C-alpha positions in Angstrom: 79.9 63.3 97.8 82.8 64.1 100.1 85.3 63.7 97.3 83.5 65.6 95.2 83.5 68.6 97.5 86.9 67.8 97.8 87.7 68.3 94.1 85.7 71.4 93.7 87.4 73.0 96.5 90.8 72.3 95.2 89.5 73.7 91.9 88.2 77.1 93.0 90.6 77.6 95.9 92.5 80.4 94.2 93.9 83.1 96.7 91.4 85.8 97.5 91.8 88.4 99.7 89.5 90.4 101.8 89.4 94.2 101.6 89.6 95.4 105.8 89.4 98.9 105.1 89.6 101.8 102.4 93.4 103.8 103.4 92.9 106.4 101.1 91.3 107.2 97.7 92.3 104.0 95.9 94.2 102.5 98.7 93.3 99.3 100.2 94.2 97.0 103.1 93.3 93.6 102.0 94.2 90.3 104.0 94.4 86.7 103.5 95.2 84.2 106.5 98.0 82.0 104.6 99.4 85.1 102.6 99.1 87.7 105.2 98.3 91.4 104.2 98.5 93.3 101.1 98.4 96.9 100.6 97.0 97.8 96.9 96.7 100.9 95.4 94.1 100.3 92.5 91.8 102.4 90.3 88.7 99.8 90.9 86.2 100.4 93.5 86.4 97.8 95.8 84.1 97.3 98.8 85.4 96.4 102.3 84.4 92.7 103.4 84.3 91.4 99.6 86.7 89.1 98.7 89.0 89.5 95.6 91.6 87.7 93.6 94.6 89.9 93.1 95.2 88.8 89.6 91.6 90.3 89.0 92.7 94.0 90.1 94.2 96.6 88.3 97.1 97.0 90.5 98.8 100.7 90.2 102.7 100.1 90.4 104.5 103.0 92.1 107.1 104.7 90.0 110.7 103.1 90.4 110.0 100.6 92.6 109.9 96.4 92.4 106.7 94.6 92.6 106.0 91.1 93.1 102.6 89.6 92.4 102.3 85.8 93.9 
């Protein structure tokens, strides 16, 4: 049983960020204990306290800037 739980945690262990606060329209402060802080601009409506994967969110990239999504 313990091995099954470890396998399930490993398979579902994608990095999720928690929405800490809404900073502005479409601008959110997100946090992950291992990866740190992300400030994300998105047209999606996110809820404070919920967890999201960054690859599931439509991120608006600032013009003339470099954005790296790990």
